[in-house]
C-alpha positions in Angstrom: 191.6 61.8 59.7 189.1 64.6 59.0 187.7 66.4 62.0 185.7 69.0 60.2 184.3 69.7 56.8 186.5 72.1 54.8 185.0 74.2 52.0 185.5 73.2 48.4 187.7 75.6 46.3 184.6 76.9 44.5 183.2 78.0 47.9 186.2 79.9 48.9 186.3 83.7 48.4 188.1 85.2 45.4 190.9 86.5 47.6 191.7 82.9 48.5 191.2 81.5 45.0 193.4 84.2 43.4 196.4 82.7 45.3 195.5 79.0 45.7 193.2 78.3 42.7 194.3 75.6 40.2 194.2 78.2 37.4 196.5 80.8 38.9 200.3 80.9 39.2 200.4 77.9 36.8 204.0 78.6 36.0 204.9 78.0 39.7 202.3 75.3 40.4 204.6 73.1 42.5 205.4 75.9 45.0 201.7 77.0 44.9 200.4 73.6 45.6 202.9 73.0 48.4 201.8 76.1 50.2 198.1 75.2 49.5 198.5 71.7 51.0 200.4 73.1 54.0 197.6 75.6 54.6 194.8 73.1 54.3 196.7 70.8 56.7 197.2 73.7 59.2 193.5 74.6 58.8 192.5 71.1 59.7 194.7 71.0 62.8 193.8 74.5 64.0 190.1 73.7 63.7 190.4 71.1 66.4 191.9 73.7 68.8 189.4 76.4 67.7 186.5 74.1 68.8 187.9 74.2 72.4 187.3 78.0 72.7 183.6 77.7 73.2 184.1 75.4 76.2 186.4 77.9 77.9 184.7 81.1 76.8 181.0 80.2 76.4 179.8 83.8 76.8 181.9 85.0 73.8 180.5 85.0 70.3 181.8 82.3 67.9 185.5 81.9 67.7 185.6 78.4 66.1 186.8 77.5 62.6 183.6 79.1 61.1 185.0 82.5 62.3 188.1 81.9 60.3 186.2 81.0 57.2 184.1 84.2 57.6 187.3 86.3 58.0 188.4 85.3 54.6 185.1 86.5 53.1 185.2 89.8 55.1 188.8 90.3 54.1 187.8 89.7 50.5 185.2 92.4 50.7 187.6 94.8 52.4 190.6 94.2 50.2 188.9 94.5 46.8 190.6 93.7 43.5 193.6 95.9 44.2 194.9 93.5 46.8 195.4 90.1 45.1 197.7 87.9 47.1 200.4 85.6 45.9 200.4 82.1 47.4 203.0 83.0 50.1 201.0 86.0 51.2 197.8 83.9 51.2 199.5 81.2 53.3 200.7 83.8 55.9 197.4 85.6 56.1 195.5 82.3 56.3 197.8 81.0 59.0 197.4 84.3 61.0 193.6 84.1 60.6 193.8 80.5 62.0 195.9 81.2 65.0 194.9 84.8 66.0 192.2 83.7 68.4 193.4 80.1 69.2 194.9 81.1 72.5 191.5 81.9 73.9 191.5 78.2 75.0 193.5 76.5 77.7 194.5 73.8 75.2 196.4 76.4 73.1 198.3 77.5 76.2 199.3 74.0 76.9 200.7 73.8 73.4 202.7 77.0 73.9 204.6 75.3 76.6 203.0 76.5 79.8 199.6 76.1 81.4 197.5 79.1 81.9 197.8 79.1 85.7 201.6 78.7 85.5 202.0 82.1 83.8 203.3 85.0 85.8 200.3 87.0 85.0 197.8 84.6 86.5 198.2 85.7 90.2 197.5 89.3 89.2 194.4 88.2 87.3 193.2 86.2 90.3 193.9 89.1 92.7 191.9 91.3 90.4 188.9 89.1 90.6 189.2 88.8 94.4 189.4 92.6 94.7 186.4 93.0 92.4 184.3 90.6 94.4 185.5 91.1 97.9 186.6 94.8 97.7 189.9 94.1 99.5 193.4 92.8 98.7 193.7 89.0 98.5 195.1 87.0 101.4 198.1 84.8 100.5 196.0 81.7 101.2 193.4 82.9 98.8 196.0 83.1 96.1 197.5 79.7 97.0 194.1 78.0 97.2 191.5 80.2 95.5 187.8 79.4 95.2 187.4 77.7 91.8 184.7 80.2 90.8 187.2 83.1 91.1 190.0 81.0 89.5 187.8 80.4 86.5 187.1 84.1 86.1 190.8 84.8 86.3 191.3 82.2 83.6 188.9 83.9 81.3 190.4 87.3 82.0 193.8 86.0 81.0 192.7 84.0 78.0 191.3 87.2 76.5 194.3 89.4 77.7 197.0 87.1 76.5 195.5 85.5 73.4 197.2 87.8 70.9 200.6 87.5 72.6 200.4 83.7 72.8 199.2 83.5 69.2 202.7 84.7 68.2 204.2 81.5 69.6 201.6 79.0 68.3 202.9 78.5 64.7 206.2 77.2 66.1 204.8 75.3 69.1 205.0 71.6 69.3 203.4 68.8 71.3 203.8 65.1 71.8 201.2 62.9 70.1 199.8 59.7 71.8 202.4 57.9 69.7 205.2 60.0 71.3 206.0 61.8 68.0 206.4 65.5 67.9 203.5 67.4 66.2 203.2 70.9 64.9 200.5 73.1 63.5 202.7 73.6 60.5 203.9 70.1 59.5 206.2 71.1 56.7 209.5 72.0 58.4 210.8 74.2 55.6 207.6 76.2 55.5 207.5 76.3 59.3 211.0 77.8 59.4 210.2 80.2 56.6 206.9 81.5 57.7 206.1 80.3 61.3 207.4 83.3 63.1 205.9 85.6 60.5 202.5 84.1 60.9 202.7 84.6 64.7 203.7 88.2 64.3 200.8 89.0 61.9 198.4 87.1 64.2 199.6 88.9 67.3 199.4 92.3 65.5 195.6 92.4 65.7 196.0 93.6 69.2 198.9 96.0 68.5 198.6 99.7 68.2 199.1 101.2 64.7 202.6 102.6 65.6 203.8 99.1 66.6 202.4 97.6 63.4 204.1 100.2 61.3 207.4 99.8 63.2 207.5 96.0 63.2 205.7 95.0 60.0 206.3 97.7 57.4 209.1 95.9 55.6 208.1 93.1 53.1 209.7 89.7 53.6 211.4 87.9 50.8 210.6 84.5 49.4 212.2 81.2 50.7 214.3 79.1 48.4 211.4 76.8 47.2 209.3 79.8 46.0 209.6 82.3 43.2 211.7 85.3 44.1 208.9 87.7 43.5 206.6 86.1 46.1 207.3 88.7 48.7 205.1 88.8 51.8 203.8 92.3 52.6 203.1 91.9 56.3 201.8 95.4 56.7 199.0 94.7 54.2 198.3 91.3 55.7 198.1 92.7 59.3 195.8 95.4 58.0 193.5 92.9 56.4 193.4 90.7 59.5 192.6 93.5 62.0 190.0 95.1 59.8 188.3 91.8 58.9 188.4 90.7 62.6 186.8 94.0 63.7 184.2 93.8 60.9 183.0 90.3 61.5 179.9 91.3 63.5 177.0 89.6 61.6 174.7 86.8 62.5 177.1 84.1 61.6 179.2 85.1 64.6 176.3 84.8 67.1 173.8 82.0 66.2 170.6 82.6 68.1 170.3 78.9 69.0 173.6 79.0 70.9 172.6 82.2 72.7 169.5 80.4 74.0 171.4 77.6 75.6 174.3 79.6 77.1 174.1 81.5 80.4 175.2 85.0 79.1 175.9 88.0 81.3 174.2 91.3 80.4 177.0 92.8 78.3 177.6 89.6 76.5 173.8 89.3 75.8 173.9 92.7 74.2 176.8 91.6 72.0 175.0 88.4 71.0 171.7 90.2 70.4 173.0 92.9 68.1 175.2 90.5 66.1 172.2 88.2 65.7 170.3 91.0 64.1 173.1 92.4 61.9 173.2 90.9 58.5 176.4 90.3 56.5 177.9 93.5 55.1 178.3 94.5 51.5 180.6 97.1 49.9 179.2 100.3 48.5 181.1 103.4 47.4 184.2 102.4 49.4 182.3 101.6 52.6 180.9 98.5 54.3 177.2 98.6 54.7 175.7 96.7 57.7 172.0 96.3 57.9 169.6 95.0 60.6 166.1 95.1 58.9 164.3 93.5 61.9 165.4 96.5 64.0 165.5 96.9 67.8 162.7 97.5 70.3 163.0 100.0 73.2 163.8 97.0 75.5 166.8 96.3 73.2 168.1 99.9 73.2 171.4 99.0 74.9 172.1 96.4 72.2 171.3 99.0 69.5 173.7 101.6 71.0 176.4 98.9 71.3 175.9 98.0 67.7 176.2 101.7 66.7 179.3 102.3 68.8 181.0 99.0 67.6 180.4 99.8 64.0 181.7 103.3 64.5 184.8 101.6 65.9 185.1 99.5 62.8 184.7 102.6 60.7 187.6 104.2 62.7 189.7 101.1 62.3 189.2 101.1 58.5 190.0 104.8 58.3 193.1 104.4 60.4 194.2 101.4 58.2 193.7 103.5 55.1 196.0 106.2 56.5 198.6 103.7 57.5 198.7 102.0 54.1 198.8 105.3 52.3 201.4 106.8 54.5 203.6 103.7 53.9 203.2 103.8 50.1 200.8 100.8 49.8 197.6 100.6 47.8 194.7 101.4 50.0 191.9 98.9 50.7 188.6 99.0 48.9 186.7 99.4 52.2 187.8 102.7 53.7 185.0 103.0 56.3 181.5 102.0 57.4 178.4 103.6 56.0 175.6 105.1 58.1 177.6 105.6 61.3 178.0 109.3 61.0 175.3 109.8 63.6 172.8 107.7 65.5 170.0 108.9 63.2 171.9 107.8 60.2 172.4 104.3 61.7 168.7 104.1 62.5 168.1 104.1 58.7 169.8 100.7 58.4 169.0 99.4 61.9 165.5 100.7 62.7 164.6 101.7 66.2 161.1 100.3 66.8 158.9 102.6 68.9 161.8 104.8 70.1 164.2 107.5 68.7 168.0 107.7 69.2 168.3 111.3 70.5 171.8 112.6 69.8 171.8 116.3 70.7 170.3 116.1 74.2 172.4 113.1 75.2 175.5 114.8 74.0 175.0 117.9 76.1 173.9 115.9 79.2 176.7 113.5 78.8 179.2 116.3 78.4 178.4 117.4 82.0 179.2 114.0 83.4 182.2 113.4 81.2 183.7 116.8 82.0 183.4 116.2 85.7 185.2 112.9 85.4 187.6 113.5 82.5 187.6 117.1 81.4 189.1 118.4 84.6 191.3 117.4 87.4 191.0 113.6 87.0 192.5 113.9 83.5 194.8 116.9 83.9 195.5 117.2 87.6 194.8 120.2 89.7 196.3 122.9 87.5 194.2 125.5 85.8 197.1 126.4 83.5 196.1 123.4 81.4 192.9 125.2 80.5 194.9 128.2 79.3 197.3 126.0 77.4 194.5 124.2 75.6 192.5 127.3 74.5 195.7 129.0 73.3 196.8 125.9 71.4 193.3 125.7 69.8 193.6 129.4 68.9 197.0 128.8 67.3 195.5 125.9 65.3 192.7 128.2 64.0 195.3 130.7 62.8 197.5 127.9 61.3 194.4 126.6 59.5 193.7 130.0 57.9 197.3 130.5 57.0 197.4 127.0 55.3 194.2 127.8 53.4 195.6 131.1 52.2 198.7 129.4 51.0 196.7 126.6 49.4 194.4 128.9 47.6 197.2 131.1 46.3 196.0 134.2 48.1 197.9 136.9 49.7 200.0 135.9 52.7 198.0 136.0 55.9 199.5 137.5 59.1 197.8 135.6 61.9 198.1 136.1 65.6 196.7 135.2 69.0 196.1 137.8 71.7 195.5 137.1 75.4 194.6 139.7 78.0 192.8 140.2 81.3 189.6 142.2 81.8 188.0 143.6 85.0 184.2 143.4 85.1 182.7 144.9 88.2 185.6 143.5 90.3 185.7 140.1 88.7 188.7 139.1 86.5 188.1 137.6 83.1 190.7 136.1 80.8 190.2 136.5 77.1 191.9 134.7 74.2 191.3 136.0 70.6 192.5 134.6 67.3 192.0 135.8 63.8 191.8 132.2 62.4 189.1 130.4 60.5 186.4 130.9 63.0 183.4 128.6 63.5 179.9 128.5 62.1 176.9 128.1 64.5 176.6 124.4 63.4 180.2 123.8 64.6 179.8 125.9 67.8 176.8 123.9 68.8 178.0 120.6 67.4 181.6 119.5 67.0 182.9 121.9 69.6 180.7 120.1 72.2 181.5 116.6 70.9 183.5 115.7 74.0 186.6 113.6 73.3 186.6 114.0 69.5 188.9 116.3 67.4 187.0 118.6 65.1 189.7 120.4 63.1 189.6 118.0 60.2 186.0 116.7 60.6 183.6 116.8 57.7 181.8 119.8 59.3 184.9 121.9 59.4 186.1 120.8 56.0 182.7 121.5 54.4 182.8 125.1 55.7 186.5 125.5 54.7 187.1 123.8 51.3 190.7 123.0 50.7 191.6 122.6 54.4 192.2 118.9 54.0 194.2 119.4 50.8 196.3 122.1 52.5 199.3 121.5 54.6 197.4 122.2 57.8 198.5 120.0 60.8 196.6 120.8 64.0 198.6 120.6 67.2 195.5 119.9 69.4 194.2 116.4 68.9 191.3 116.0 71.3 188.0 117.8 71.8 188.5 117.2 75.5 190.9 120.2 75.4 188.1 122.8 75.0 186.4 121.6 78.2 189.5 122.1 80.2 188.6 125.8 80.1 186.2 125.0 83.0 189.2 124.4 85.2 189.7 128.2 85.0 186.2 129.2 85.8 182.5 128.3 85.4 181.3 131.2 83.2 182.6 130.9 79.6 181.7 132.9 76.5 182.8 131.8 73.0 182.3 134.3 70.2 183.1 133.3 66.6 182.8 134.5 63.1 183.7 132.1 60.2 186.3 133.3 57.7 183.7 133.1 54.9 181.1 135.2 56.6 180.7 138.9 57.5 180.3 140.6 60.9 176.6 139.9 61.0 177.3 136.2 61.1 179.0 136.4 64.4 177.6 133.8 66.9 178.0 133.4 70.7 178.0 130.3 72.7 177.5 131.0 76.5 178.0 128.7 79.5 176.6 130.6 82.5 177.5 128.0 85.2 179.9 125.4 83.9 178.5 122.4 82.1 175.8 121.7 84.7 173.4 123.9 82.7 172.7 123.9 79.0 174.7 126.5 77.0 173.0 129.2 75.0 173.8 129.6 71.3 172.7 133.0 70.0 173.5 135.5 67.2 175.8 138.4 68.4 174.3 141.8 68.8 175.8 144.8 67.0 178.4 145.7 69.6 179.3 142.1 70.1 180.1 141.4 66.4 183.7 140.6 65.4 185.2 143.0 62.9 187.6 140.3 61.7 187.0 136.5 61.3 188.2 134.4 64.2 187.2 133.4 67.7 187.3 135.0 71.1 187.0 132.9 74.3 186.4 134.6 77.6 186.3 132.9 81.0 185.6 134.4 84.4 188.5 133.3 86.5 187.8 131.5 89.8 188.5 133.3 93.0 192.1 133.1 94.1 193.7 132.7 90.7 194.2 136.4 90.0 195.7 139.1 92.2 194.5 142.7 92.4 196.8 145.4 91.2 197.0 148.7 93.2 196.6 150.8 90.0 195.5 150.2 86.4 199.2 150.6 85.4 200.4 147.9 87.7 200.9 144.4 86.4 198.5 141.6 87.4 199.9 138.4 88.9 198.3 135.0 88.5 198.8 132.1 90.9 199.6 128.9 89.2 201.4 125.6 89.7 204.8 125.5 87.9 206.7 122.3 87.1 210.4 123.4 87.2 213.0 120.7 87.0 211.1 118.2 89.1 210.1 120.9 91.6 206.4 121.5 91.5 205.6 124.9 93.2 202.7 127.2 93.3 203.8 130.8 92.7 202.7 134.2 91.3 203.7 135.1 87.7 202.6 137.6 85.1 200.5 136.5 82.1 203.5 136.9 79.7 205.7 134.6 81.7 203.0 132.0 81.9 202.3 132.1 78.1 206.0 131.7 77.3 206.1 128.8 79.7 203.0 127.1 78.2 203.8 127.8 74.5 207.6 127.7 74.3 207.6 126.5 70.6 204.6 128.5 69.3 204.2 128.5 65.5 202.0 131.6 65.7 202.7 135.1 67.1 201.2 135.4 70.5 200.5 138.9 72.0 199.6 139.7 75.5 199.3 142.3 78.2 200.5 142.0 81.8 198.0 144.6 82.9 194.2 145.0 82.7 192.8 145.5 79.2 194.0 145.2 75.7 195.5 148.6 75.2 199.1 147.7 76.3 199.4 144.4 74.4 202.9 143.5 73.0 204.3 140.6 71.2 205.1 138.0 73.8 206.2 135.1 71.6 207.1 135.3 67.9 206.3 132.4 65.6 209.1 129.8 65.6 211.5 132.1 67.4 212.6 129.2 69.7 214.8 127.9 66.9 217.2 130.8 66.8 216.5 132.9 69.9 219.1 133.4 72.6 219.5 130.0 74.3 219.5 131.4 77.8 216.2 133.2 77.2 214.8 130.0 75.8 215.7 128.1 78.9 214.2 130.8 81.1 211.1 130.6 79.1 210.7 126.9 79.6 211.5 127.2 83.3 209.0 130.1 83.9 211.7 132.5 84.8 211.9 136.2 83.8 213.3 136.3 80.3 216.0 138.8 81.2 217.1 137.0 84.4 216.4 137.2 88.1 218.4 140.5 88.4 216.3 142.4 85.9 215.3 145.6 87.7 212.4 146.2 85.3 210.8 142.9 86.2 207.9 143.5 88.5 208.1 141.8 91.9 205.4 139.2 92.5 203.6 138.8 95.9 205.5 136.8 98.5 204.6 133.1 98.5 203.1 131.8 101.7 205.8 129.1 101.8 208.6 131.7 101.8 208.2 132.1 105.6 209.4 128.5 105.9 213.2 128.4 106.2 213.3 125.0 104.4 211.2 126.2 101.4 213.1 125.9 98.1 211.4 126.5 94.7 214.4 125.7 92.5 214.4 129.2 91.0 218.0 130.1 91.6 219.2 126.6 90.6 217.1 126.8 87.4 218.6 130.2 86.6 222.1 128.7 87.1 221.3 125.9 84.7 219.8 128.2 82.1 222.9 130.4 82.1 225.2 127.4 82.1 223.7 125.5 79.1 221.8 128.2 77.1 224.7 129.1 74.8 225.3 125.4 74.0 221.8 124.4 72.9 222.1 122.7 69.5 219.2 122.2 67.0 218.1 118.7 66.2 215.8 117.8 63.3 213.1 115.4 62.4 213.2 112.9 59.6 212.1 115.6 57.1 214.9 118.0 58.2 212.6 120.3 60.2 213.8 121.7 63.6 212.7 119.3 66.3 214.5 120.6 69.3 217.4 122.4 70.9 219.3 120.4 73.5 222.5 119.7 75.3 224.0 117.8 78.2 225.4 119.6 81.3 229.1 119.7 81.8 230.7 116.9 83.8 231.3 119.2 86.8 227.5 119.4 87.2 227.2 115.6 87.6 225.0 114.7 90.6 225.8 112.1 93.2 223.9 109.3 91.5 225.8 109.7 88.2 223.1 111.7 86.5 223.0 115.2 85.1 220.4 117.9 85.9 217.2 117.4 83.9 216.1 120.8 82.6 214.1 119.7 79.5 210.6 119.5 78.2 209.1 117.4 75.4 206.3 119.4 73.9 203.0 118.4 72.4 203.5 120.3 69.2 204.2 123.9 70.4 202.9 123.4 74.0 204.4 122.6 77.3 203.7 119.1 78.8 204.7 117.3 81.9 207.2 115.2 79.9 211.0 115.6 80.1 214.0 113.9 78.6 216.1 112.7 81.5 219.7 113.9 81.7 219.1 116.5 79.0 218.6 120.3 79.0 216.6 122.1 76.4 213.5 121.6 74.4 212.3 118.6 72.2 209.2 118.8 70.0 207.0 115.8 70.5 203.8 114.2 69.5 201.2 113.8 72.3 200.1 110.5 73.6 196.8 110.3 75.5 193.9 112.6 75.8 195.5 114.8 78.5 198.4 115.6 76.2 200.7 115.6 79.2 202.9 112.9 77.8 204.7 113.3 74.5 207.3 111.4 72.5 210.1 113.3 70.7 210.0 113.5 66.9 213.7 114.1 66.4 215.2 111.6 64.0 217.8 109.1 65.1 220.3 110.4 62.5 220.0 114.0 63.8 220.4 112.8 67.4 223.5 111.0 66.3 225.0 114.1 64.8 224.0 116.0 68.0 225.9 113.5 70.3 228.9 113.8 68.0 229.0 117.5 68.9 228.5 116.8 72.6 231.3 114.2 72.6 233.6 116.6 70.9 232.8 119.2 73.5 233.9 116.9 76.3 236.9 115.5 74.5 239.3 117.5 76.6 237.7 116.7 80.0 240.3 115.0 82.2 239.7 111.3 82.6 239.1 111.3 86.4 238.8 107.9 87.8 236.7 108.9 90.8 233.4 110.2 89.5 231.8 108.3 86.6 230.9 111.4 84.7 231.1 109.6 81.3 228.3 107.0 81.9 225.5 109.2 80.5 227.6 110.3 77.5 228.6 106.7 76.7 225.1 105.4 76.9 223.7 108.0 74.5 226.6 107.5 72.1 226.2 103.7 71.9 222.5 103.9 71.7 222.9 106.2 68.6 225.6 103.8 67.1 228.5 106.0 68.0 231.7 104.7 69.5 232.3 105.4 73.2 234.9 102.7 74.0 237.3 105.3 75.2 235.0 106.6 78.0 235.4 105.2 81.5 232.0 103.6 82.2 232.7 100.6 84.4 233.8 100.8 88.0 236.3 98.4 89.7 238.2 98.5 92.9 241.0 100.5 91.1 238.6 103.1 89.7 236.6 103.7 86.5 237.8 101.9 83.4 237.1 102.1 79.7 236.1 99.3 77.3 239.6 98.1 76.5 240.5 98.1 80.1 237.3 96.2 80.8 238.2 93.5 78.4 241.6 93.1 80.1 240.0 93.1 83.5 237.6 90.3 82.4 240.4 88.3 80.7 242.2 87.9 84.0 239.2 86.5 85.8 237.1 83.3 85.7 234.6 84.5 88.2 233.3 87.9 89.3 230.2 89.8 90.5 228.2 92.5 88.7 226.6 95.1 91.0 224.4 98.2 90.3 226.3 101.4 91.2 223.5 102.5 93.5 224.5 99.7 95.9 227.6 101.6 96.8 225.8 104.8 97.7 225.7 105.4 101.4 223.7 108.1 103.2 224.7 109.1 106.7 222.6 111.9 108.0 223.0 114.8 105.6 226.1 113.4 104.0 226.6 111.1 101.0 229.4 108.6 100.6 230.4 106.1 98.0 231.7 102.7 99.2 234.6 100.9 97.5 233.9 97.7 95.6 235.7 94.5 96.3 238.4 93.1 94.0 236.1 90.7 92.2 233.3 93.3 91.7 232.4 95.1 88.5 229.8 97.9 88.8 228.0 99.6 85.9 224.6 101.1 85.1 222.1 98.4 84.1 219.2 100.8 83.7 218.8 103.6 81.2 219.9 107.1 82.0 218.3 108.6 78.9 214.6 108.1 78.6 211.4 110.1 78.3 209.4 110.5 81.4 206.1 112.2 82.2 203.9 111.6 85.2 203.8 107.8 85.8 204.8 107.1 82.2 208.2 106.4 80.9 209.3 105.6 77.3 212.7 104.4 76.1 213.8 106.9 73.5 216.0 106.9 71.5 216.4 103.2 71.1 218.8 100.8 69.3 217.2 97.7 67.8 220.3 95.6 68.1 220.2 96.1 71.9 216.7 94.7 72.2 215.4 95.5 75.6 218.9 95.8 77.1 220.5 99.1 78.1 223.6 100.2 76.1 226.2 99.4 78.8 224.7 96.0 79.4 225.0 95.3 75.7 228.6 96.4 75.5 229.4 94.4 78.6 228.2 91.3 76.7 230.4 92.3 73.8 233.3 92.7 76.1 232.7 89.2 77.7 232.5 87.7 74.3 235.8 89.3 73.3 237.6 88.4 76.6 236.2 84.9 77.2 235.2 83.8 73.7 231.6 83.0 74.7 228.4 83.9 73.0 227.1 87.2 74.3 223.5 85.9 74.5 224.7 83.4 77.1 226.2 86.3 79.0 222.9 88.2 79.0 221.1 85.1 80.4 223.2 85.5 83.5 221.3 88.6 84.4 218.2 86.5 85.1 216.7 87.0 88.5 217.6 83.4 89.4 221.3 84.3 89.2 221.0 87.1 91.7 222.8 86.6 95.0 223.0 88.8 98.1 226.6 88.8 99.0 229.4 91.1 100.2 230.3 93.4 97.4 232.4 96.0 99.1 233.4 97.7 102.3 232.5 100.9 104.0 234.3 102.1 107.2 235.8 98.7 107.6 232.3 97.1 107.5 231.1 94.7 104.8 228.6 96.1 102.3 225.9 93.5 101.3 224.0 93.9 98.1 222.3 92.0 95.3 224.8 90.8 92.7 224.8 88.9 89.5 227.3 86.0 89.6 229.4 85.3 86.4 231.6 82.2 86.1 233.5 81.3 83.0 232.5 77.6 83.2 228.8 78.5 83.6 228.9 80.5 80.4 230.4 77.5 78.5 227.8 75.0 79.8 
């Protein structure tokens, strides 16, 4: 029975008709029509659920079936003629469009098998509403019997939060009809099996990040048996169409003015409804979507206008990102590659007029920078460490040099020898830090524009490219990614001077941007006087250092020490170091020569870091560089002595310096280069020897993961050395390594060969970390003793034998057997029926409060390597499916029982119970 009016074929957009029309794919009409019928049937069923959304989320713009019809039209505009779909692709895209927002209703959650308030996330959502309204944590009774008003707010929060995740399950979800029969959104079982999960993934992907889309949907899917073999489904393209069309559906069809009049809308929702009511349907021009609002916005509607501008700028960014993803993955790009008239507020006012008011960009930018810097450009983003400011300005200086080098190479000119120079100056008793580069420099437009555009990168912006033709076409890759980095300079001091001369201009075109008192006052942009002009293109940044950061040397020849916080192998200490040590610490993998002086002035500068020297330099010196140690060791008599730390009077003070030096000497000669997917050096790492194993079965972590060339707060646990990484987040304090899995596998082969002659001692568990990394990288480690029993540590074959002789046993985490008595540590003995092994990862990337599992092995899923191999062993010993074994690790199977003894006393701990009959049930 029809519950809605479906459009006729002639009313459908070309993208739909090119796949399902009667005059296309005529040679395979049977398969085409089968998919067409299945889609229309699914559309009919989904429409019923979509109509429920307005009841649960009345303040949201339209998410009913009309939204789905509109997405086809928007996708048709965005795709263009280069992206005709085959019927299988049209079916998957159409199905994803239908279900992507369906879970914004309670009804859809019921179909997925669990009501909204039964989900594990619901208590947190409710507590969030209670805290927001009452300003305090919730009482247990409030969670058990909440006020319905707060419960409804929690429902709405979860509906929006989980809708993409639940959408993944809906194509395969079933429900019982009134006649007790089982119903599905996809009624054809063969099509449901072939494409149900795929539709769910594409639907869910509209809330994924671009990395996850590329990772999970980059491989096209083949055709099922009933379809032609060439009807592949390119999920990456379909996901791109869905997310861009969904982002771009912002016109008046999404927000009917009559509905807005009868719904009680909160202020932010009112702004959304208002601007979408005014925006007319977009059209495509010169590769960009054009949105217009000819009726304009009054001054009372200013917030809606700005929301429209910011939202369309977001759509523009989404289209540009999608264009890059498709191009990078060898796909034809979409016809719509951006949004027109969002380059600036003034440009947007041309298509969305501002009635009786003007959108003022320049003043707002400067004023907003002050507030944003206070909140995000300093300690709240980076923490209380002024070294971040030094790191960021040196990174930007290196980028400027790299840009000029890349331009010289691209243009076929003479090789360019770039460098960055850092030194200290004394001006009337005040210490200034200066950083100079001979890079591409900046025009006054960039100095007063993009440089101050807080939070945006400017290296490859249209302004910079326009001033430096060929920069985009060159091989330039900036290391700095966020404009926020420049404002971190104010963590060093409040008076800042930026002097710059563009590479295409002469000395007379040197300009100076001056901040006299932080960002609280407007900066001054002026042309440099004769003695201020730069003889060579580039940029010099000078900052007056805050009091207490810089020591005072006795004579001009004495070195100057700076007080800074150092992160050294998990020990964060504040200590005095020379400028050269700090620069080596901050830029361990510099791609540019960096020169500096440890004294006052520029006369005594020397090369502190040579470009890319980290790849082949002495490993011990590299480790010392990363750990902020003197490059020639602690016993270097020529190394100046820093002032005594205040804490050194404390007998318990320990800064880790001597231990770090011991590690550097121990591992330096063994650092091995790993490479990225293109074969470029991406790190030098090793694992400490077994004799350095710590009490909790881990090895000392003396590593950093860089953000390009620069130091971050990220490390690779259980590893020593350096890994190049890509930064994640504006602060660039967390990074993910770029080394390839294949190179890491070759590296672990060398590490395994190195420890091949280590005596297999049953008492220490030294092999756990080596085995985990080996299995994660698809190398065999069955010969290593990784599982602990009452008789000691056993390898894989011994584990299988141990399991084969038992029908019941307990699995316990090794930490359960760790006993601390006063200042001494002990390890308790497990009982006869207990198996102990590491169920959490030993190797992972960690920075601040963020952790990231790297490297990974897809066949392990979310399981750790030893857990996976345990399942394999149980399967071999007991003949049961390993997935049944993994289910025994559920929390419901945990028991607190006696697992061992210590000093003739029972040791109680949480244990997972395994019984052979249970696994066969």
